[in-house]
TORLUMDO-590794 format. One line per 8 residues: number of its first residue (from 0); for each residue x, y, z of N, C-alpha, C. Coordinates in Angstrom, 3 decimals. Layout:
residues N
NUM = X Y Z X Y Z X Y Z  ...
***
This chain:
residues 287
0 = 69.353 36.615 -47.791 67.926 36.802 -47.510 67.492 38.206 -47.884  66.289 38.314 -48.453 65.775 39.628 -48.834 65.464 40.498 -47.626  65.483 39.884 -46.419 65.200 40.632 -45.202 66.424 41.399 -44.706  67.555 41.176 -45.325 68.783 41.826 -44.882 68.951 43.147 -45.630  69.201 44.223 -44.856 69.415 45.540 -45.450 70.791 45.584 -46.116  70.796 46.020 -47.380 72.034 46.102 -48.134 72.766 47.399 -47.782  74.103 47.370 -47.896 74.899 48.558 -47.528 74.508 49.815 -48.298  74.091 49.656 -49.570 73.771 50.836 -50.370 72.301 51.271 -50.225
8 = 71.544 50.564 -49.368 70.136 50.903 -49.168 69.966 51.940 -48.053  69.069 52.908 -48.299 68.719 53.824 -47.200 67.718 53.119 -46.283  67.601 53.608 -45.083 66.672 53.013 -44.116 65.248 53.064 -44.645  64.895 54.204 -45.258 63.544 54.356 -45.784 63.274 53.355 -46.894  64.255 53.164 -47.790 64.087 52.216 -48.896 63.954 50.782 -48.381  64.787 50.441 -47.379 64.751 49.087 -46.822 63.403 48.792 -46.182  62.944 49.679 -45.317 61.669 49.474 -44.640 60.530 49.433 -45.650  60.577 50.323 -46.633 59.537 50.355 -47.660 59.528 49.059 -48.456
16 = 60.721 48.504 -48.727 60.815 47.249 -49.490 60.164 46.103 -48.717  60.415 46.031 -47.407 59.854 44.950 -46.592 58.331 45.073 -46.524  57.835 46.305 -46.320 56.392 46.509 -46.204 55.698 46.223 -47.531  56.298 46.703 -48.622 55.679 46.553 -49.941 55.672 45.098 -50.397  56.775 44.378 -50.140 56.919 43.011 -50.651 56.765 41.973 -49.538  56.003 42.323 -48.500 55.943 41.433 -47.340 55.439 40.042 -47.681  54.424 39.923 -48.546 53.872 38.609 -48.882 54.862 37.789 -49.703  55.534 38.450 -50.630 56.527 37.756 -51.464 57.686 37.256 -50.613
24 = 58.179 38.131 -49.726 59.278 37.749 -48.842 58.846 36.587 -47.955  57.641 36.638 -47.421 57.152 35.562 -46.557 57.118 34.248 -47.317  56.560 34.283 -48.533 56.426 33.044 -49.328 57.783 32.479 -49.736  58.738 33.364 -50.078 60.031 32.903 -50.602 61.046 32.599 -49.502  60.936 33.292 -48.353 61.986 33.173 -47.341 61.483 32.494 -46.056  60.353 32.940 -45.553 59.901 32.478 -44.246 59.128 31.171 -44.337  58.189 31.104 -45.277 57.307 29.925 -45.353 58.067 28.632 -45.645  59.058 28.628 -46.565 59.792 27.378 -46.790 60.451 26.840 -45.520
32 = 60.971 27.739 -44.692 61.611 27.310 -43.447 60.554 26.710 -42.509  59.372 27.386 -42.436 58.287 26.874 -41.592 57.853 25.490 -42.070  57.639 25.356 -43.394 57.176 24.077 -43.950 58.190 22.965 -43.702  59.462 23.277 -43.950 60.511 22.269 -43.769 60.591 21.831 -42.311  60.458 22.789 -41.402 60.562 22.488 -39.976 59.363 21.677 -39.509  58.178 22.011 -40.024 56.963 21.303 -39.600 56.927 19.861 -40.112  57.599 19.590 -41.235 57.545 18.230 -41.807 58.536 17.276 -41.147  59.478 17.826 -40.400 60.472 16.980 -39.747 59.852 16.171 -38.617
40 = 60.115 14.887 -38.625 59.726 13.992 -37.525 61.023 13.468 -36.923  61.211 13.759 -35.679 62.476 13.418 -35.033 62.480 11.933 -34.632  63.369 11.209 -35.303 63.615 9.803 -34.947 65.133 9.609 -34.952  65.547 8.400 -34.739 66.994 8.149 -34.662 67.700 8.541 -35.950  67.057 8.282 -37.098 67.697 8.581 -38.383 67.706 10.073 -38.709  66.794 10.862 -38.092 66.682 12.280 -38.465 67.143 13.236 -37.368  67.649 12.715 -36.253 67.982 13.578 -35.125 69.052 14.591 -35.482  70.060 14.173 -36.271 71.116 15.120 -36.627 70.586 16.240 -37.518
48 = 69.798 15.855 -38.518 69.249 16.883 -39.423 68.256 17.783 -38.682  67.552 17.217 -37.707 66.586 18.010 -36.932 67.320 19.064 -36.105  68.457 18.624 -35.465 69.238 19.583 -34.683 69.814 20.682 -35.564  70.288 20.286 -36.777 70.843 21.289 -37.688 69.759 22.257 -38.132  68.565 21.714 -38.416 67.444 22.560 -38.818 67.070 23.537 -37.699  67.027 23.024 -36.469 66.703 23.858 -35.307 67.707 24.986 -35.164  68.994 24.652 -35.358 70.050 25.665 -35.256 69.922 26.695 -36.376  69.603 26.218 -37.584 69.459 27.132 -38.712 68.282 28.105 -38.499
56 = 67.169 27.573 -37.925 66.000 28.428 -37.667 66.353 29.473 -36.619  67.097 29.063 -35.572 67.520 30.020 -34.550 68.386 31.122 -35.148  69.285 30.724 -36.060 70.142 31.717 -36.710 69.312 32.691 -37.545  68.291 32.149 -38.242 67.416 32.994 -39.062 66.630 33.978 -38.180  66.117 33.428 -37.057 65.361 34.301 -36.126 66.263 35.416 -35.600  67.507 35.033 -35.204 68.448 36.014 -34.645 68.804 37.059 -35.688  68.919 36.588 -36.946 69.331 37.507 -38.019 68.235 38.531 -38.321  66.984 38.062 -38.490 65.919 39.012 -38.830 65.523 39.856 -37.616
64 = 65.682 39.265 -36.394 65.399 40.040 -35.187 66.409 41.166 -35.024  67.673 40.843 -35.280 68.709 41.875 -35.197 68.482 42.966 -36.221  68.045 42.545 -37.430 67.779 43.531 -38.474 66.610 44.453 -38.076  65.577 43.827 -37.473 64.408 44.611 -37.031 64.796 45.613 -35.943  65.577 45.129 -34.960 65.964 46.003 -33.854 66.859 47.148 -34.325  67.764 46.826 -35.272 68.639 47.883 -35.785 67.842 48.912 -36.575  66.875 48.428 -37.355 66.030 49.346 -38.123 65.235 50.254 -37.186  64.703 49.642 -36.118 63.934 50.436 -35.132 64.823 51.477 -34.475
72 = 66.059 51.056 -34.086 66.985 51.978 -33.429 67.349 53.135 -34.356  67.657 52.797 -35.622 68.011 53.852 -36.588 66.832 54.764 -36.841  65.655 54.124 -36.951 64.443 54.909 -37.247 64.097 55.847 -36.085  64.154 55.305 -34.851 63.874 56.136 -33.685 64.905 57.247 -33.521  66.146 56.927 -33.834 67.186 57.947 -33.750 66.907 59.100 -34.696  66.496 58.746 -35.920 66.170 59.805 -36.879 64.934 60.574 -36.431  63.938 59.836 -35.854 62.722 60.511 -35.394 63.022 61.449 -34.230  63.888 60.977 -33.313 64.239 61.819 -32.170 64.946 63.090 -32.614
80 = 65.799 62.970 -33.596 66.455 64.172 -34.137 65.431 65.101 -34.783  64.515 64.482 -35.530 63.452 65.266 -36.180 62.581 65.955 -35.122  62.174 65.158 -34.079 61.310 65.695 -33.036 61.993 66.827 -32.280  63.271 66.630 -31.937 64.012 67.658 -31.212 64.101 68.943 -32.010  64.340 68.811 -33.316 64.455 69.997 -34.174 63.131 70.744 -34.262  62.052 69.982 -34.528 60.735 70.612 -34.684 60.256 71.214 -33.367  60.512 70.506 -32.254 60.087 71.029 -30.961 60.813 72.323 -30.600  62.069 72.437 -31.003 62.795 73.690 -30.759 62.172 74.838 -31.541
88 = 61.685 74.530 -32.770 60.996 75.568 -33.556 59.683 75.953 -32.867  58.945 74.919 -32.404 57.685 75.185 -31.702 57.927 76.078 -30.481  58.972 75.756 -29.714 59.274 76.519 -28.500 59.561 77.975 -28.822  60.328 78.210 -29.874 60.654 79.585 -30.259 59.408 80.340 -30.720  58.551 79.637 -31.486 57.315 80.270 -31.955 56.391 80.586 -30.789  56.277 79.634 -29.819 55.428 79.859 -28.662 55.929 81.035 -27.831  57.250 81.132 -27.674 57.830 82.206 -26.872 57.545 83.568 -27.481  57.766 83.680 -28.793 57.548 84.978 -29.432 56.061 85.320 -29.464
96 = 55.215 84.283 -29.607 53.774 84.513 -29.627 53.257 84.899 -28.239  53.854 84.284 -27.185 53.470 84.639 -25.817 53.816 86.094 -25.517  54.977 86.529 -26.015 55.356 87.929 -25.837 54.385 88.867 -26.523  53.951 88.456 -27.719 52.974 89.270 -28.447 51.644 89.290 -27.706  51.243 88.135 -27.147 49.980 88.071 -26.401 50.015 88.973 -25.171  51.189 89.041 -24.517 51.338 89.934 -23.364 51.086 91.382 -23.762  51.616 91.756 -24.912 51.406 93.121 -25.380 49.931 93.372 -25.721  49.315 92.360 -26.351 47.894 92.483 -26.702 47.055 92.629 -25.432
104 = 47.345 91.774 -24.418 46.598 91.834 -23.161 46.814 93.176 -22.464  48.049 93.665 -22.477 48.351 94.942 -21.824 47.599 96.078 -22.508  47.591 96.030 -23.844 46.886 97.071 -24.602 45.389 97.017 -24.298  44.831 95.781 -24.261 43.401 95.627 -23.989 43.060 96.136 -22.587  43.924 95.857 -21.605 43.674 96.313 -20.238 43.764 97.833 -20.148  44.706 98.420 -20.900 44.814 99.877 -20.916 43.543 100.504 -21.495  43.006 99.853 -22.534 41.773 100.368 -23.136 40.608 100.260 -22.147  40.549 99.150 -21.407 39.500 98.977 -20.405 39.645 100.003 -19.288
112 = 40.897 100.282 -18.898 41.136 101.250 -17.834 40.694 102.652 -18.265  40.965 102.981 -19.531 40.507 104.277 -20.063 38.980 104.350 -20.014  38.357 103.222 -20.354 36.892 103.192 -20.369 36.343 103.296 -18.942  37.004 102.629 -17.983 36.570 102.732 -16.588 36.629 104.179 -16.114  37.715 104.856 -16.455 37.866 106.262 -16.042 36.801 107.136 -16.698  36.528 106.872 -17.977 35.522 107.646 -18.693 34.150 107.467 -18.059  33.811 106.189 -17.693 32.521 105.904 -17.064 32.443 106.562 -15.691  33.540 106.470 -14.915 33.550 107.085 -13.588 33.376 108.603 -13.684
120 = 34.053 109.224 -14.658 33.901 110.674 -14.853 32.464 111.024 -15.223  31.856 110.172 -16.049 30.471 110.410 -16.467 29.528 110.267 -15.272  29.805 109.296 -14.399 28.998 109.116 -13.184 29.087 110.354 -12.303  30.308 110.869 -12.139 30.504 112.049 -11.286 29.783 113.269 -11.839  29.835 113.442 -13.171 29.168 114.588 -13.797 27.656 114.493 -13.605  27.096 113.298 -13.899 25.643 113.121 -13.769 25.204 113.237 -12.308  26.024 112.736 -11.372 25.690 112.844 -9.948 25.646 114.304 -9.522  26.592 115.089 -10.055 26.623 116.523 -9.728 25.410 117.238 -10.307
128 = 25.062 116.886 -11.546 23.910 117.516 -12.197 22.609 117.171 -11.482  22.517 115.946 -10.964 21.296 115.494 -10.299 21.327 115.784 -8.787  22.455 116.341 -8.335 22.617 116.645 -6.913 22.418 115.384 -6.062  23.071 114.304 -6.503 22.949 113.038 -5.775 23.760 113.104 -4.482  23.234 112.582 -3.369 23.989 112.568 -2.111 25.153 111.590 -2.181  26.125 111.767 -1.291 27.314 110.915 -1.268 26.940 109.452 -1.033  25.868 109.227 -0.300 25.440 107.863 -0.001 25.094 107.093 -1.263  24.533 107.806 -2.251 24.218 107.163 -3.531 25.498 106.781 -4.252
136 = 26.471 107.703 -4.277 27.750 107.413 -4.934 28.486 106.272 -4.237  28.394 106.236 -2.909 29.071 105.165 -2.176 28.513 103.794 -2.540  27.226 103.742 -2.865 26.600 102.453 -3.193 26.724 102.101 -4.676  27.126 103.058 -5.489 27.178 102.809 -6.931 28.352 101.877 -7.256  28.055 100.769 -7.928 29.083 99.807 -8.335 29.128 99.761 -9.860  30.316 99.967 -10.410 30.470 99.913 -11.878 30.584 98.448 -12.293  29.504 97.900 -12.802 29.495 96.514 -13.272 30.249 96.428 -14.602  31.257 95.553 -14.667 32.121 95.473 -15.850 31.329 95.107 -17.110
144 = 30.454 94.115 -17.006 29.688 93.701 -18.190 28.705 94.784 -18.625  28.118 95.460 -17.657 27.100 96.469 -17.967 27.706 97.738 -18.546  28.901 98.097 -18.060 29.453 99.396 -18.432 30.759 99.352 -19.229  31.592 98.333 -19.008 32.963 98.407 -19.510 33.212 97.539 -20.745  32.960 96.229 -20.621 33.359 95.302 -21.691 32.509 95.441 -22.949  31.288 95.889 -22.789 30.402 96.048 -23.944 30.499 97.466 -24.499  30.818 97.562 -25.784 30.911 98.882 -26.408 29.514 99.465 -26.596  29.377 100.728 -26.210 28.077 101.392 -26.319 28.287 102.902 -26.346
152 = 27.275 103.583 -26.802 27.371 105.037 -26.949 27.318 105.731 -25.598  27.753 106.996 -25.584 27.710 107.786 -24.367 26.271 107.952 -23.886  25.344 108.126 -24.839 23.936 108.285 -24.493 23.408 107.043 -23.785  23.792 105.860 -24.277 23.354 104.609 -23.656 23.942 104.472 -22.245  25.209 104.874 -22.087 25.837 104.830 -20.776 25.120 105.753 -19.794  24.798 106.948 -20.238 24.096 107.909 -19.375 22.744 107.352 -18.931  22.035 106.696 -19.863 20.728 106.121 -19.528 20.881 105.054 -18.444  21.891 104.203 -18.569 22.094 103.141 -17.586 22.503 103.712 -16.231
160 = 23.342 104.739 -16.246 23.787 105.356 -14.991 22.603 105.954 -14.243  21.740 106.671 -14.982 20.555 107.270 -14.358 19.641 106.178 -13.809  19.494 105.072 -14.541 18.688 103.943 -14.060 19.227 103.431 -12.721  20.547 103.279 -12.646 21.153 102.774 -11.413 21.032 103.785 -10.275  21.148 105.081 -10.588 20.921 106.113 -9.566 19.526 105.961 -8.961  18.547 105.803 -9.825 17.158 105.712 -9.365 16.919 104.444 -8.551  17.562 103.345 -8.955 17.434 102.102 -8.188 18.046 102.254 -6.789  19.197 102.900 -6.735 19.862 103.110 -5.441 19.025 104.021 -4.559
168 = 18.478 105.087 -5.154 17.635 106.015 -4.391 16.432 105.278 -3.804  15.817 104.412 -4.609 14.673 103.640 -4.127 15.093 102.683 -3.011  16.256 102.067 -3.166 16.743 101.153 -2.140 17.020 101.886 -0.833  17.557 103.103 -0.939 17.813 103.895 0.264 16.504 104.223 0.987  15.475 104.548 0.209 14.164 104.815 0.822 13.622 103.552 1.487  13.775 102.430 0.792 13.320 101.155 1.368 14.080 100.835 2.655  15.394 101.097 2.636 16.216 100.812 3.813 15.804 101.705 4.994  15.536 102.969 4.688 15.134 103.893 5.755 13.847 103.410 6.429
176 = 12.903 102.964 5.609 11.657 102.438 6.157 11.923 101.160 6.953  12.790 100.301 6.420 13.105 99.041 7.094 13.765 99.311 8.440  14.713 100.264 8.478 15.384 100.590 9.741 14.358 101.067 10.781  13.403 101.865 10.341 12.392 102.391 11.261 11.539 101.241 11.822  11.146 100.324 10.957 10.333 99.185 11.399 11.119 98.282 12.352  12.382 98.068 12.042 13.215 97.220 12.896 13.399 97.859 14.265  13.668 99.177 14.273 13.833 99.889 15.549 12.564 99.822 16.399  11.420 100.018 15.744 10.152 99.988 16.471 9.888 98.604 17.058
184 = 10.125 97.573 16.251 9.862 96.210 16.716 10.825 95.817 17.838  12.097 96.198 17.681 13.087 95.877 18.707 12.743 96.574 20.026  12.315 97.830 19.926 11.957 98.576 21.140 10.763 97.929 21.840  9.780 97.497 21.053 8.589 96.883 21.653 8.908 95.554 22.333  9.986 94.881 21.850 10.350 93.587 22.427 11.460 93.712 23.469  11.955 94.931 23.650 13.026 95.135 24.624 14.370 94.618 24.150  14.616 94.702 22.831 15.873 94.210 22.261 16.692 95.357 21.678  17.996 95.135 21.531 18.885 96.093 20.861 18.702 95.909 19.353
192 = 18.393 96.977 18.642 18.078 96.867 17.208 19.317 96.717 16.326  20.497 97.104 16.810 21.695 97.149 15.947 22.023 95.817 15.268  22.096 94.694 16.004 22.441 93.440 15.310 21.430 93.051 14.229  20.178 93.451 14.395 19.147 93.106 13.410 19.229 94.026 12.191  19.626 95.285 12.415 19.862 96.194 11.288 21.080 95.714 10.500  22.126 95.279 11.216 23.320 94.749 10.541 22.966 93.513 9.716  22.115 92.655 10.264 21.700 91.446 9.537 20.913 91.809 8.283  20.074 92.838 8.400 19.312 93.315 7.233 20.259 93.831 6.155
200 = 21.274 94.602 6.568 22.237 95.162 5.602 23.017 94.070 4.876  23.215 92.931 5.533 23.990 91.839 4.935 23.180 90.999 3.953  21.871 91.199 3.904 21.024 90.409 3.008 21.288 90.769 1.553  21.411 89.745 0.704 21.545 90.003 -0.738 20.219 90.496 -1.302  19.137 89.884 -0.862 17.794 90.327 -1.243 17.150 90.919 0.010  16.956 92.241 -0.012 16.479 92.936 1.185 15.029 92.550 1.504  14.828 92.097 2.733 13.486 91.740 3.199 13.422 92.040 4.690  12.657 93.078 5.056 12.595 93.505 6.456 11.981 92.430 7.343
208 = 11.193 91.519 6.773 10.580 90.469 7.571 11.622 89.504 8.149  12.748 89.381 7.458 13.764 88.437 7.910 14.316 88.804 9.290  14.846 90.031 9.506 15.347 90.358 10.849 14.239 90.422 11.898  13.025 90.837 11.489 11.924 90.899 12.453 11.537 89.489 12.910  11.503 88.549 11.970 11.228 87.156 12.346 12.326 86.613 13.268  13.568 87.028 12.992 14.684 86.601 13.848 14.512 87.127 15.270  14.025 88.375 15.370 13.774 88.945 16.702 12.805 88.070 17.498  11.694 87.731 16.881 10.684 86.938 17.583 11.202 85.534 17.919
216 = 12.023 84.985 17.016 12.634 83.684 17.315 13.578 83.796 18.507  14.321 84.916 18.561 15.236 85.122 19.684 14.460 85.269 20.996  13.357 86.007 20.944 12.535 86.181 22.155 12.031 84.823 22.632  11.537 84.003 21.693 11.040 82.672 22.076 12.173 81.827 22.664  13.349 81.925 22.035 14.489 81.161 22.550 14.872 81.611 23.961  14.905 82.931 24.169 15.238 83.466 25.502 14.218 83.015 26.539  12.936 83.095 26.168 11.885 82.686 27.104 11.960 81.197 27.411  12.260 80.394 26.372 12.386 78.952 26.594 13.561 78.646 27.525
224 = 14.670 79.344 27.301 15.844 79.126 28.143 15.550 79.554 29.584  14.847 80.686 29.728 14.498 81.177 31.061 13.565 80.175 31.762  12.619 79.628 30.981 11.674 78.676 31.556 12.395 77.404 32.014  13.316 76.943 31.164 14.057 75.732 31.522 14.912 75.981 32.759  15.485 77.174 32.837 16.310 77.510 33.979 15.469 77.556 35.265  14.288 78.185 35.154 13.410 78.270 36.316 12.924 76.891 36.736  12.630 76.033 35.750 12.184 74.678 36.074 13.292 73.898 36.775  14.530 74.140 36.307 15.663 73.459 36.944 15.831 73.928 38.379
232 = 15.644 75.243 38.604 15.746 75.775 39.969 14.623 75.237 40.848  13.422 75.155 40.280 12.256 74.729 41.059 12.338 73.263 41.463  13.154 72.473 40.777 13.264 71.046 41.115 13.991 70.819 42.449  14.747 71.845 42.900 15.469 71.691 44.161 14.516 71.879 45.348  14.383 70.844 46.158 13.495 70.863 47.334 14.338 70.722 48.598  14.001 71.538 49.596 14.742 71.483 50.861 14.493 70.159 51.554  15.564 69.505 51.969 15.453 68.248 52.717 15.937 68.440 54.152  16.492 69.612 54.427 16.906 69.989 55.783 17.074 71.493 55.806
240 = 17.553 72.005 56.925 17.772 73.457 56.999 18.961 73.896 56.151  19.791 72.944 55.751 21.028 73.320 55.061 21.170 72.717 53.666  20.326 71.776 53.309 20.505 71.083 52.037 19.212 71.055 51.236  19.381 71.138 49.884 18.265 70.960 48.954 18.693 69.942 47.921  17.746 69.175 47.400 18.073 68.118 46.446 17.231 68.273 45.185  17.865 68.001 44.017 17.154 68.024 42.735 16.302 66.766 42.658  14.988 66.941 42.503 14.070 65.800 42.525 14.256 64.858 41.347  14.921 65.302 40.274 15.125 64.436 39.103 16.526 63.830 39.079
248 = 17.554 64.667 39.305 18.937 64.191 39.144 19.562 63.722 40.444  18.973 64.144 41.588 19.567 63.790 42.869 20.703 64.693 43.283  20.992 65.708 42.479 22.057 66.647 42.816 21.673 67.432 44.074  22.638 67.647 44.954 22.371 68.409 46.174 23.124 69.736 46.154  22.517 70.731 46.790 23.147 72.042 46.913 22.895 72.584 48.313  23.813 73.449 48.736 23.653 74.081 50.045 22.551 75.127 49.991  21.790 75.217 51.105 20.770 76.258 51.230 21.383 77.487 51.897  21.058 78.644 51.367 21.539 79.898 51.920 20.353 80.731 52.354
256 = 20.524 81.503 53.409 19.459 82.387 53.884 19.962 83.823 53.843  19.160 84.712 53.272 19.531 86.126 53.209 18.302 86.974 53.517  18.534 88.166 53.965 17.439 89.080 54.285 17.510 90.287 53.359  16.391 90.586 52.695 16.334 91.700 51.758 15.217 92.657 52.172  15.436 93.920 51.936 14.362 94.903 52.063 14.047 95.404 50.664  12.836 95.138 50.155 12.460 95.427 48.783 11.565 96.651 48.721  11.780 97.473 47.713 10.937 98.646 47.499 10.432 98.616 46.069  9.153 98.736 45.870 8.597 98.724 44.524 7.106 98.919 44.568
264 = 6.505 99.034 43.387 5.053 99.164 43.340 4.423 97.824 43.667  3.137 97.866 43.927 2.428 96.627 44.256 2.537 95.629 43.104  2.380 96.127 41.866 2.468 95.229 40.695 3.860 94.634 40.581  4.888 95.453 40.819 6.258 94.953 40.736 6.518 93.867 41.775  6.032 94.113 42.998 6.240 93.127 44.057 5.486 91.831 43.773  4.309 91.962 43.147 3.553 90.766 42.774 4.320 89.941 41.729  4.912 90.620 40.737 5.695 89.924 39.701 6.913 89.247 40.308  7.543 89.940 41.281 8.699 89.360 41.943 8.300 88.107 42.719
272 = 7.135 88.169 43.357 6.663 87.019 44.122 6.425 85.823 43.198  5.857 86.094 42.021 5.652 85.009 41.045 6.982 84.383 40.653  7.975 85.230 40.408 9.289 84.717 40.016 9.883 83.848 41.112  9.755 84.326 42.386 10.306 83.572 43.510 9.592 82.233 43.649  8.281 82.257 43.494 7.511 81.008 43.581 7.938 80.032 42.494  8.084 80.535 41.269 8.466 79.674 40.145 9.861 79.090 40.338  10.726 79.850 41.023 12.093 79.381 41.236 12.194 78.407 42.399  11.090 78.236 43.114 11.105 77.287 44.225 11.776 77.817 45.470
280 = 11.849 79.135 45.597 12.484 79.743 46.770 11.425 79.914 47.864  11.775 79.515 49.081 10.848 79.711 50.210 11.139 81.042 50.885  10.126 81.635 51.411 10.270 82.957 52.059 9.210 83.101 53.130  9.402 84.125 53.987 8.408 84.408 55.038 8.466 85.900 55.354  7.366 86.422 55.814 7.312 87.827 56.196 7.951 88.014 57.568  8.676 89.121 57.681 9.285 89.457 58.975 8.369 90.404 59.737  8.134 90.100 60.973 7.229 90.960 61.787 8.019 92.097 62.405
***
C-alpha cells in the first residue's frame, strides 16, 4: 500500500507524499475497498467471502492507523526536541535581556535621583532668596511629572517653583482666615474649635463653609438629643410616693427625694426652673 512508509523514506518525505497525493491514494487504495465492501450482500453463498472481506478491512484499518500513530509519535518527538532546543535559547536570551533591563532601570533611577536633588537644591536656593518661611517649605511637594520626569530648562523649573511658592503662600493666608472664622463660630456656639480645624485641614478642596456647616449640624443634633432625652424624662409620672411610670412604655422607676440649696441670678434660676419643668420633676418651696 502507498500508505506504508518505506524504510528509506524520511518522515517529512512520507507525510508530504500522503498530503500531496491524497486523492490518488484514496482512489487507488481506499475507494476500491469501500466499493467492494459496499457491494457485498451477505447471504448463505457469500458469508465466507463477507467475513474474509471484513477481516481484510480491519487489517487495512489497523495498518494505516498504526502508520498514522507512528508518524504522529515520530513527528511530535521531533517537534518536542525542536521546541525544547528553541525554548532554551529563548530562556537564555530573556535572562541576559532582563539583566540588561535591570541596568537600564538602575541608570534611569539614578538619573531621576540626580534630578530630584537638583530640583530640591534649586527650591532651597529660591526659598532663601525669597525669605520663604519654613511653613512654605514644609508644604512644598515635588510633583514628579511637573518637575522630574519631564526634561526642562533651569529657567522653566525656577518659574514653576516660584508659582508653587505663591500658591502655597496664598493657601496659608486662606487657611489663617479660615481658622479665625472657625474659631469665632465655634466660640459663639460654645464648641471646641479643634476638631473642626482638623476637619478643614483634611479637606482636599479647602472650603471653610464645610466645617462651619458641620458645627451647626452638630448643634442641631445635640439639641435634638437633649430634647428627646427631656421628653423621655417628662413621660415618667408619679403614681405613688415611691414609684413613677413611663406613660408610653410602662417602665417604672423609683422616686427619689433630695434637698438642694441653689444660688444664682434670677435669670439663671428661671432657666433652671424651666429645665426642671420640662424634665417632669416635681418640687416645692421650703418655708
